[in-house]
MMTF fields as JSON, N, C-alpha, C and O atoms, coordinates in Angstrom:
{
  "mmtfVersion": "1.0.0",
  "mmtfProducer": "UNKNOWN",
  "numBonds": 431,
  "numAtoms": 432,
  "numGroups": 108,
  "numChains": 1,
  "numModels": 1,
  "chainsPerModel": [1],
  "groupsPerChain": [108],
  "chainIdList": ["A"],
  "bondAtomList": [4, 2, 8, 6, 12, 10, 16, 14, 20, 18, 24, 22, 28, 26, 32, 30, 36, 34, 40, 38, 44, 42, 48, 46, 52, 50, 56, 54, 60, 58, 64, 62, 68, 66, 72, 70, 76, 74, 80, 78, 84, 82, 88, 86, 92, 90, 96, 94, 100, 98, 104, 102, 108, 106, 112, 110, 116, 114, 120, 118, 124, 122, 128, 126, 132, 130, 136, 134, 140, 138, 144, 142, 148, 146, 152, 150, 156, 154, 160, 158, 164, 162, 168, 166, 172, 170, 176, 174, 180, 178, 184, 182, 188, 186, 192, 190, 196, 194, 200, 198, 204, 202, 208, 206, 212, 210, 216, 214, 220, 218, 224, 222, 228, 226, 232, 230, 236, 234, 240, 238, 244, 242, 248, 246, 252, 250, 256, 254, 260, 258, 264, 262, 268, 266, 272, 270, 276, 274, 280, 278, 284, 282, 288, 286, 292, 290, 296, 294, 300, 298, 304, 302, 308, 306, 312, 310, 316, 314, 320, 318, 324, 322, 328, 326, 332, 330, 336, 334, 340, 338, 344, 342, 348, 346, 352, 350, 356, 354, 360, 358, 364, 362, 368, 366, 372, 370, 376, 374, 380, 378, 384, 382, 388, 386, 392, 390, 396, 394, 400, 398, 404, 402, 408, 406, 412, 410, 416, 414, 420, 418, 424, 422, 428, 426],
  "bondOrderList": [1, 1, 1, 1, 1, 1, 1, 1, 1, 1, 1, 1, 1, 1, 1, 1, 1, 1, 1, 1, 1, 1, 1, 1, 1, 1, 1, 1, 1, 1, 1, 1, 1, 1, 1, 1, 1, 1, 1, 1, 1, 1, 1, 1, 1, 1, 1, 1, 1, 1, 1, 1, 1, 1, 1, 1, 1, 1, 1, 1, 1, 1, 1, 1, 1, 1, 1, 1, 1, 1, 1, 1, 1, 1, 1, 1, 1, 1, 1, 1, 1, 1, 1, 1, 1, 1, 1, 1, 1, 1, 1, 1, 1, 1, 1, 1, 1, 1, 1, 1, 1, 1, 1, 1, 1, 1, 1],
  "groupList": [{"groupName": "GLY", "atomNameList": ["N", "CA", "C", "O"], "elementList": ["N", "C", "C", "O"], "formalChargeList": [0, 0, 0, 0], "bondAtomList": [1, 0, 2, 1, 3, 2], "bondOrderList": [1, 1, 2], "singleLetterCode": "G", "chemCompType": "PEPTIDE LINKING"}, {"groupName": "CYS", "atomNameList": ["N", "CA", "C", "O"], "elementList": ["N", "C", "C", "O"], "formalChargeList": [0, 0, 0, 0], "bondAtomList": [1, 0, 2, 1, 3, 2], "bondOrderList": [1, 1, 2], "singleLetterCode": "C", "chemCompType": "L-PEPTIDE LINKING"}, {"groupName": "THR", "atomNameList": ["N", "CA", "C", "O"], "elementList": ["N", "C", "C", "O"], "formalChargeList": [0, 0, 0, 0], "bondAtomList": [1, 0, 2, 1, 3, 2], "bondOrderList": [1, 1, 2], "singleLetterCode": "T", "chemCompType": "L-PEPTIDE LINKING"}, {"groupName": "GLN", "atomNameList": ["N", "CA", "C", "O"], "elementList": ["N", "C", "C", "O"], "formalChargeList": [0, 0, 0, 0], "bondAtomList": [1, 0, 2, 1, 3, 2], "bondOrderList": [1, 1, 2], "singleLetterCode": "Q", "chemCompType": "L-PEPTIDE LINKING"}, {"groupName": "LYS", "atomNameList": ["N", "CA", "C", "O"], "elementList": ["N", "C", "C", "O"], "formalChargeList": [0, 0, 0, 0], "bondAtomList": [1, 0, 2, 1, 3, 2], "bondOrderList": [1, 1, 2], "singleLetterCode": "K", "chemCompType": "L-PEPTIDE LINKING"}, {"groupName": "PHE", "atomNameList": ["N", "CA", "C", "O"], "elementList": ["N", "C", "C", "O"], "formalChargeList": [0, 0, 0, 0], "bondAtomList": [1, 0, 2, 1, 3, 2], "bondOrderList": [1, 1, 2], "singleLetterCode": "F", "chemCompType": "L-PEPTIDE LINKING"}, {"groupName": "PRO", "atomNameList": ["N", "CA", "C", "O"], "elementList": ["N", "C", "C", "O"], "formalChargeList": [0, 0, 0, 0], "bondAtomList": [1, 0, 2, 1, 3, 2], "bondOrderList": [1, 1, 2], "singleLetterCode": "P", "chemCompType": "L-PEPTIDE LINKING"}, {"groupName": "ASP", "atomNameList": ["N", "CA", "C", "O"], "elementList": ["N", "C", "C", "O"], "formalChargeList": [0, 0, 0, 0], "bondAtomList": [1, 0, 2, 1, 3, 2], "bondOrderList": [1, 1, 2], "singleLetterCode": "D", "chemCompType": "L-PEPTIDE LINKING"}, {"groupName": "ASN", "atomNameList": ["N", "CA", "C", "O"], "elementList": ["N", "C", "C", "O"], "formalChargeList": [0, 0, 0, 0], "bondAtomList": [1, 0, 2, 1, 3, 2], "bondOrderList": [1, 1, 2], "singleLetterCode": "N", "chemCompType": "L-PEPTIDE LINKING"}, {"groupName": "VAL", "atomNameList": ["N", "CA", "C", "O"], "elementList": ["N", "C", "C", "O"], "formalChargeList": [0, 0, 0, 0], "bondAtomList": [1, 0, 2, 1, 3, 2], "bondOrderList": [1, 1, 2], "singleLetterCode": "V", "chemCompType": "L-PEPTIDE LINKING"}, {"groupName": "GLU", "atomNameList": ["N", "CA", "C", "O"], "elementList": ["N", "C", "C", "O"], "formalChargeList": [0, 0, 0, 0], "bondAtomList": [1, 0, 2, 1, 3, 2], "bondOrderList": [1, 1, 2], "singleLetterCode": "E", "chemCompType": "L-PEPTIDE LINKING"}, {"groupName": "LEU", "atomNameList": ["N", "CA", "C", "O"], "elementList": ["N", "C", "C", "O"], "formalChargeList": [0, 0, 0, 0], "bondAtomList": [1, 0, 2, 1, 3, 2], "bondOrderList": [1, 1, 2], "singleLetterCode": "L", "chemCompType": "L-PEPTIDE LINKING"}, {"groupName": "HIS", "atomNameList": ["N", "CA", "C", "O"], "elementList": ["N", "C", "C", "O"], "formalChargeList": [0, 0, 0, 0], "bondAtomList": [1, 0, 2, 1, 3, 2], "bondOrderList": [1, 1, 2], "singleLetterCode": "H", "chemCompType": "L-PEPTIDE LINKING"}, {"groupName": "SER", "atomNameList": ["N", "CA", "C", "O"], "elementList": ["N", "C", "C", "O"], "formalChargeList": [0, 0, 0, 0], "bondAtomList": [1, 0, 2, 1, 3, 2], "bondOrderList": [1, 1, 2], "singleLetterCode": "S", "chemCompType": "L-PEPTIDE LINKING"}, {"groupName": "ILE", "atomNameList": ["N", "CA", "C", "O"], "elementList": ["N", "C", "C", "O"], "formalChargeList": [0, 0, 0, 0], "bondAtomList": [1, 0, 2, 1, 3, 2], "bondOrderList": [1, 1, 2], "singleLetterCode": "I", "chemCompType": "L-PEPTIDE LINKING"}, {"groupName": "ALA", "atomNameList": ["N", "CA", "C", "O"], "elementList": ["N", "C", "C", "O"], "formalChargeList": [0, 0, 0, 0], "bondAtomList": [1, 0, 2, 1, 3, 2], "bondOrderList": [1, 1, 2], "singleLetterCode": "A", "chemCompType": "L-PEPTIDE LINKING"}, {"groupName": "ARG", "atomNameList": ["N", "CA", "C", "O"], "elementList": ["N", "C", "C", "O"], "formalChargeList": [0, 0, 0, 0], "bondAtomList": [1, 0, 2, 1, 3, 2], "bondOrderList": [1, 1, 2], "singleLetterCode": "R", "chemCompType": "L-PEPTIDE LINKING"}, {"groupName": "TYR", "atomNameList": ["N", "CA", "C", "O"], "elementList": ["N", "C", "C", "O"], "formalChargeList": [0, 0, 0, 0], "bondAtomList": [1, 0, 2, 1, 3, 2], "bondOrderList": [1, 1, 2], "singleLetterCode": "Y", "chemCompType": "L-PEPTIDE LINKING"}],
  "groupTypeList": [0, 0, 1, 2, 2, 3, 1, 4, 5, 0, 6, 5, 1, 0, 7, 8, 2, 9, 3, 8, 6, 6, 10, 10, 1, 7, 11, 0, 4, 12, 8, 0, 7, 2, 13, 11, 0, 13, 13, 0, 1, 2, 14, 0, 1, 2, 4, 6, 12, 5, 1, 0, 7, 0, 12, 15, 7, 2, 7, 16, 0, 10, 10, 1, 7, 11, 0, 11, 11, 8, 0, 9, 6, 11, 7, 4, 7, 0, 8, 6, 13, 2, 7, 7, 6, 7, 15, 0, 2, 13, 5, 14, 12, 1, 8, 2, 7, 1, 2, 14, 6, 4, 0, 14, 9, 14, 9, 17],
  "groupIdList": [1, 2, 3, 4, 5, 6, 7, 8, 9, 10, 11, 12, 13, 14, 15, 16, 17, 18, 19, 20, 21, 22, 23, 24, 25, 26, 27, 28, 29, 30, 31, 32, 33, 34, 35, 36, 37, 38, 39, 40, 41, 42, 43, 44, 45, 46, 47, 48, 49, 50, 51, 52, 53, 54, 55, 56, 57, 58, 59, 60, 61, 62, 63, 64, 65, 66, 67, 68, 69, 70, 71, 72, 73, 74, 75, 76, 77, 78, 79, 80, 81, 82, 83, 84, 85, 86, 87, 88, 89, 90, 91, 92, 93, 94, 95, 96, 97, 98, 99, 100, 101, 102, 103, 104, 105, 106, 107, 108],
  "secStructList": [7, 7, 5, 7, 6, 6, 1, 1, 5, 7, 7, 7, 6, 6, 1, 1, 1, 7, 7, 6, 6, 6, 7, 1, 7, 7, 7, 4, 4, 4, 6, 6, 7, 4, 4, 4, 4, 4, 4, 7, 7, 7, 6, 6, 1, 1, 7, 7, 7, 7, 6, 6, 1, 1, 7, 7, 7, 4, 4, 4, 6, 7, 1, 7, 7, 7, 4, 4, 4, 6, 6, 7, 3, 3, 7, 6, 6, 1, 7, 5, 7, 7, 1, 7, 4, 4, 4, 1, 1, 7, 3, 3, 7, 1, 7, 6, 6, 1, 7, 7, 7, 6, 6, 7, 7, 7, 7, 7],
  "xCoordList": [124.852, 125.792, 126.077, 125.163, 127.309, 127.783, 128.273, 128.422, 128.529, 129.183, 128.253, 127.482, 128.243, 127.326, 128.014, 129.149, 127.332, 127.902, 129.087, 129.851, 129.203, 130.317, 131.47, 132.378, 131.433, 132.5, 132.644, 133.756, 131.512, 131.508, 130.636, 129.807, 130.808, 130.01, 128.546, 128.266, 127.625, 126.25, 125.851, 126.716, 124.596, 124.072, 124.227, 124.007, 124.594, 124.711, 124.592, 124.792, 124.275, 124.123, 125.464, 126.372, 125.651, 126.867, 127.44, 128.509, 126.612, 127.153, 126.624, 126.762, 125.992, 125.515, 124.346, 124.105, 123.614, 122.437, 121.296, 121.576, 120.097, 119.057, 118.419, 117.833, 118.556, 117.799, 116.548, 116.603, 115.371, 114.165, 113.158, 112.728, 112.728, 113.237, 114.592, 114.963, 115.289, 114.931, 115.521, 115.254, 116.339, 117.033, 116.019, 115.148, 116.122, 115.447, 116.278, 115.746, 117.58, 118.487, 119.868, 120.056, 120.82, 122.06, 122.983, 122.91, 123.886, 124.75, 126.14, 127.075, 126.343, 127.69, 128.496, 128.097, 129.726, 130.733, 130.256, 130.915, 129.168, 128.581, 127.508, 126.932, 127.242, 126.3, 126.903, 128.108, 126.068, 126.526, 127.027, 127.315, 127.119, 127.646, 126.515, 125.552, 126.663, 125.63, 125.568, 124.606, 126.515, 126.472, 125.48, 125.189, 124.94, 123.925, 122.518, 121.579, 122.378, 121.063, 119.979, 120.173, 118.811, 117.593, 117.901, 117.187, 118.888, 119.174, 120.124, 120.441, 120.599, 121.641, 121.106, 119.921, 121.913, 121.551, 122.406, 123.565, 121.842, 122.544, 123.455, 123.316, 124.367, 125.288, 124.424, 124.912, 123.195, 122.394, 121.352, 120.435, 121.574, 120.774, 119.271, 118.361, 119.042, 117.756, 117.906, 119.029, 116.761, 116.733, 117.043, 116.549, 117.9, 118.295, 117.105, 116.216, 117.138, 116.18, 116.644, 117.837, 115.766, 116.064, 114.87, 113.744, 115.092, 114.006, 113.245, 113.792, 111.947, 111.102, 110.667, 109.94, 111.134, 110.791, 109.414, 108.937, 108.834, 107.517, 107.632, 106.621, 108.849, 109.065, 109.73, 110.814, 109.222, 109.908, 110.937, 110.622, 112.19, 113.293, 113.743, 114.665, 112.998, 113.352, 114.799, 115.394, 115.348, 116.696, 117.7, 118.861, 117.213, 118.187, 117.765, 118.199, 116.907, 116.631, 115.397, 115.045, 114.676, 113.442, 112.255, 112.075, 111.548, 110.365, 109.129, 108.137, 109.214, 107.984, 108.472, 109.63, 107.72, 107.986, 106.787, 106.349, 106.209, 105.087, 105.394, 104.522, 106.692, 107.08, 106.907, 107.385, 106.215, 106.04, 105.137, 105.019, 104.476, 103.623, 104.424, 103.865, 105.742, 106.587, 106.603, 106.978, 106.167, 106.239, 105.007, 104.951, 104.023, 102.766, 101.664, 101.37, 100.985, 99.783, 98.72, 98.396, 98.203, 97.128, 95.83, 95.913, 94.672, 93.433, 93.242, 94.09, 92.019, 91.738, 91.666, 91.707, 91.568, 91.461, 92.854, 93.009, 93.846, 95.192, 95.471, 96.397, 94.585, 94.699, 95.425, 95.222, 96.241, 96.887, 95.822, 94.773, 96.155, 95.2, 95.903, 97.117, 95.114, 95.592, 95.304, 95.697, 94.551, 94.29, 95.485, 96.411, 95.541, 96.648, 96.805, 95.873, 97.899, 98.001, 97.716, 97.303, 97.937, 97.633, 96.206, 95.864, 95.266, 93.813, 93.366, 92.236, 94.16, 93.816, 92.967, 92.489, 92.778, 92.081, 92.961, 92.508, 94.27, 95.205, 96.589, 96.916, 97.322, 98.508, 99.53, 99.219, 100.774, 101.894, 102.145, 102.453, 102.025, 102.18, 103.595, 103.98, 104.297, 105.783, 106.638, 106.339, 107.652, 108.537, 109.299, 109.322, 109.954, 110.754, 111.989, 112.572, 112.392, 113.551, 113.178, 113.996, 111.916, 111.342, 111.299, 111.491, 111.055, 110.779, 109.333, 108.722, 108.753, 107.372, 107.328, 107.98, 106.54, 106.386, 105.931, 105.139, 106.392, 105.968, 104.432, 103.928, 103.722, 102.235, 101.499, 100.296, 102.137, 101.488, 101.503, 102.575, 100.41, 100.361, 100.093, 99.057, 100.983, 100.738, 100.001, 100.407, 98.9, 98.118, 98.291, 98.026, 98.727, 98.849, 97.793, 97.808],
  "yCoordList": [-52.651, -51.715, -51.363, -51.311, -51.13, -50.733, -51.923, -53.021, -51.692, -52.648, -53.064, -52.228, -54.396, -54.795, -54.503, -54.029, -54.783, -54.565, -55.541, -55.319, -56.634, -57.516, -57.096, -57.885, -55.855, -55.332, -56.249, -56.539, -56.691, -57.482, -56.728, -55.928, -56.972, -56.332, -56.78, -57.968, -55.81, -56.139, -56.673, -56.792, -57.015, -57.542, -56.575, -55.38, -57.032, -56.121, -56.881, -58.096, -56.225, -56.821, -57.291, -56.481, -58.695, -59.247, -60.194, -60.79, -60.281, -61.22, -62.626, -63.48, -62.854, -64.231, -64.613, -65.812, -63.723, -63.99, -62.982, -61.784, -63.354, -62.474, -61.866, -62.563, -60.562, -59.739, -59.336, -58.506, -59.903, -59.624, -58.959, -59.563, -57.704, -56.773, -56.204, -56.399, -55.566, -55.139, -55.952, -55.678, -56.976, -57.783, -58.759, -59.273, -59.008, -60.035, -61.237, -62.334, -61.089, -62.186, -61.784, -60.595, -62.661, -62.398, -63.581, -64.525, -63.561, -64.642, -64.326, -64.954, -63.42, -63.108, -62.597, -61.704, -63.239, -62.755, -63.093, -62.624, -63.868, -64.098, -63.132, -63.277, -62.118, -61.035, -60.412, -60.169, -60.155, -59.51, -60.483, -60.044, -61.814, -62.763, -62.982, -63.707, -62.339, -62.44, -63.768, -64.026, -64.653, -66.0, -66.929, -68.019, -66.489, -67.284, -67.072, -67.755, -66.033, -65.818, -65.607, -64.845, -66.27, -66.038, -66.486, -66.061, -67.293, -67.694, -66.789, -66.991, -65.808, -64.842, -63.734, -63.72, -62.866, -61.754, -60.532, -60.701, -59.308, -58.21, -57.736, -58.186, -56.847, -56.311, -55.429, -55.065, -55.13, -54.375, -55.288, -54.784, -56.691, -57.673, -57.604, -57.729, -57.4, -57.563, -58.62, -58.944, -59.222, -60.337, -59.654, -58.566, -60.355, -59.758, -59.82, -60.664, -58.891, -58.98, -59.844, -59.864, -60.539, -61.504, -61.782, -61.603, -62.248, -62.562, -63.744, -64.826, -63.482, -64.496, -64.155, -64.912, -62.955, -62.522, -61.771, -61.389, -61.596, -60.9, -59.447, -58.751, -58.914, -57.448, -57.183, -57.733, -56.393, -56.061, -54.953, -53.789, -55.404, -54.542, -54.068, -54.602, -52.947, -52.436, -51.882, -51.904, -51.394, -50.931, -51.979, -51.718, -53.238, -54.437, -55.189, -56.323, -54.563, -55.143, -55.968, -56.485, -56.142, -56.907, -56.053, -54.87, -56.677, -56.027, -56.374, -55.645, -57.479, -57.982, -58.952, -59.365, -59.32, -60.341, -60.717, -59.996, -61.805, -62.323, -63.438, -64.232, -63.499, -64.594, -65.928, -66.241, -66.787, -68.226, -68.346, -69.437, -67.257, -67.311, -66.968, -66.984, -66.659, -66.357, -67.641, -68.701, -67.546, -68.625, -69.502, -70.516, -69.202, -69.949, -69.363, -68.174, -70.242, -69.702, -69.237, -69.961, -68.067, -67.444, -67.225, -66.909, -67.394, -67.02, -65.565, -64.795, -65.187, -63.68, -63.022, -61.792, -63.681, -63.159, -63.232, -62.786, -63.793, -63.884, -65.052, -65.064, -66.094, -67.343, -68.396, -68.383, -69.294, -70.279, -71.119, -71.451, -71.457, -72.175, -73.426, -73.451, -74.451, -75.612, -75.676, -76.591, -74.583, -74.564, -74.333, -73.657, -74.833, -74.728, -73.297, -72.814, -72.598, -71.156, -70.935, -69.846, -71.944, -71.864, -71.764, -71.35, -72.104, -72.025, -70.597, -70.274, -69.776, -68.371, -67.984, -66.854, -68.959, -68.645, -68.346, -67.877, -68.637, -68.374, -67.841, -68.178, -67.057, -66.446, -66.395, -66.27, -66.505, -66.273, -64.783, -64.205, -64.155, -62.775, -62.266, -61.134, -63.178, -62.849, -64.161, -65.209, -64.032, -65.245, -65.542, -64.728, -66.752, -67.131, -66.311, -66.299, -65.622, -64.705, -63.205, -62.303, -62.992, -61.679, -60.76, -59.552, -61.306, -60.534, -60.698, -61.731, -59.655, -59.749, -60.403, -59.956, -61.453, -62.246, -61.34, -60.429, -61.551, -60.819, -61.021, -62.133, -59.935, -59.921, -59.577, -59.332, -59.532, -59.171, -57.687, -57.091, -57.053, -55.727, -55.439, -55.878, -54.689, -54.354, -52.965, -51.934, -53.082, -51.812, -51.359, -52.108, -50.154, -49.616, -48.749, -48.253],
  "zCoordList": [-16.218, -16.093, -14.631, -13.807, -14.329, -13.014, -12.231, -12.767, -10.927, -10.129, -9.089, -8.618, -8.64, -7.567, -6.253, -6.236, -5.142, -3.831, -3.504, -2.564, -4.327, -4.26, -5.162, -5.427, -5.632, -6.566, -7.801, -8.243, -8.338, -9.598, -10.52, -10.085, -11.858, -12.863, -12.692, -12.528, -12.733, -12.76, -14.077, -14.945, -14.318, -15.58, -16.689, -16.496, -17.84, -19.109, -20.336, -20.345, -21.373, -22.74, -23.131, -23.316, -23.28, -23.739, -22.627, -22.759, -21.488, -20.364, -20.539, -19.663, -21.737, -22.025, -21.141, -21.0, -20.545, -19.765, -20.196, -20.163, -20.576, -21.051, -19.794, -18.967, -19.686, -18.679, -19.378, -20.285, -18.991, -19.656, -18.792, -17.809, -19.094, -20.091, -19.649, -18.492, -20.442, -21.803, -22.884, -24.054, -22.569, -23.672, -24.298, -23.596, -25.57, -26.242, -26.392, -26.564, -26.336, -26.467, -25.909, -25.649, -25.711, -25.306, -25.472, -24.687, -26.511, -26.793, -26.357, -26.856, -25.482, -24.995, -26.14, -26.889, -26.254, -27.223, -28.664, -29.592, -28.938, -30.198, -30.649, -31.727, -29.789, -30.222, -31.458, -31.517, -32.442, -33.614, -34.753, -35.867, -34.432, -35.383, -36.439, -36.187, -37.615, -38.664, -39.296, -40.019, -39.095, -39.709, -38.989, -39.483, -37.78, -37.043, -37.557, -37.15, -38.537, -39.076, -38.056, -37.109, -38.216, -37.328, -35.89, -34.982, -35.64, -34.217, -33.562, -32.39, -34.23, -33.707, -32.834, -32.497, -32.487, -31.586, -32.012, -32.392, -31.953, -32.249, -31.114, -29.976, -31.416, -30.365, -29.332, -28.262, -29.693, -28.822, -28.002, -27.353, -28.09, -27.479, -27.942, -27.122, -29.275, -29.876, -30.875, -31.262, -31.35, -32.281, -33.637, -33.932, -34.466, -35.806, -36.748, -36.635, -37.674, -38.744, -39.889, -40.194, -40.517, -41.614, -42.421, -41.958, -43.704, -44.546, -43.908, -43.698, -43.608, -42.968, -41.585, -40.941, -41.098, -39.737, -39.661, -38.593, -40.842, -40.812, -40.865, -40.767, -41.021, -41.136, -42.385, -42.581, -43.289, -44.504, -44.268, -44.022, -44.362, -44.222, -45.552, -46.169, -46.018, -47.342, -47.445, -48.522, -46.332, -46.31, -46.538, -46.853, -46.367, -46.575, -47.869, -48.072, -48.77, -50.034, -50.052, -51.112, -48.904, -48.93, -49.62, -49.333, -50.451, -51.059, -50.258, -50.252, -49.6, -48.776, -47.697, -47.769, -46.764, -45.726, -45.029, -44.133, -45.373, -44.619, -43.668, -43.317, -43.232, -42.321, -42.834, -43.924, -42.074, -42.538, -43.727, -44.284, -44.158, -45.36, -46.665, -47.762, -46.515, -47.687, -48.526, -48.024, -49.906, -50.805, -50.679, -51.374, -49.861, -49.677, -50.462, -50.342, -51.34, -52.029, -51.015, -50.074, -51.209, -50.29, -51.146, -52.333, -50.53, -51.081, -51.027, -50.576, -51.534, -51.607, -50.283, -50.253, -49.215, -47.826, -47.135, -45.998, -47.832, -47.244, -46.364, -45.554, -46.565, -45.835, -46.681, -47.895, -46.158, -46.916, -47.637, -47.085, -48.943, -49.836, -50.306, -50.506, -50.473, -51.15, -52.628, -53.351, -53.05, -54.496, -55.36, -54.912, -56.549, -57.435, -57.961, -58.604, -57.739, -58.064, -59.593, -59.992, -60.402, -61.815, -62.077, -63.184, -61.162, -61.279, -61.137, -61.504, -60.649, -60.464, -59.254, -59.157, -58.306, -57.07, -55.89, -54.845, -56.088, -55.007, -55.642, -56.781, -54.907, -55.432, -54.276, -53.091, -54.753, -53.807, -53.791, -54.833, -52.661, -52.479, -52.231, -52.525, -51.684, -51.312, -51.486, -50.913, -52.265, -52.468, -51.208, -50.285, -51.153, -50.001, -49.801, -48.718, -50.844, -50.764, -50.511, -50.691, -50.091, -49.784, -50.958, -50.822, -52.08, -53.263, -53.684, -53.411, -54.371, -54.811, -56.235, -57.178, -56.313, -57.578, -58.685, -58.443, -59.869, -61.052, -61.173, -61.016, -61.452, -61.64, -60.415, -60.502, -59.219, -57.953, -57.796, -57.908, -57.548, -57.264, -55.867, -55.367, -55.117, -53.718, -53.626, -54.164, -52.895, -52.641, -51.178, -50.237, -51.034, -49.663, -49.249, -48.123]
}
């Protein structure tokens, strides 16, 4: 914000250059383009929220979000498991679409 000593605009969100901090991203005129999904940037120069970012955005309809562990069978300690989920020793806790599978009980 503001003008430099050369009478040019100083750095700002939307100039296509990431000022870190405080910006997480800056795609210039493409900030706010929701079609870019996880590679996009908000108009406030922060990374957009999406299913798979590890943050359950309940206001956007997500029931859960385990990031890269969405859709992955997990053991009782929450670690990825190679056991067949039908064996009953591992379970998918969050589907790839950020919904809770039927039969899974979330305890807070």
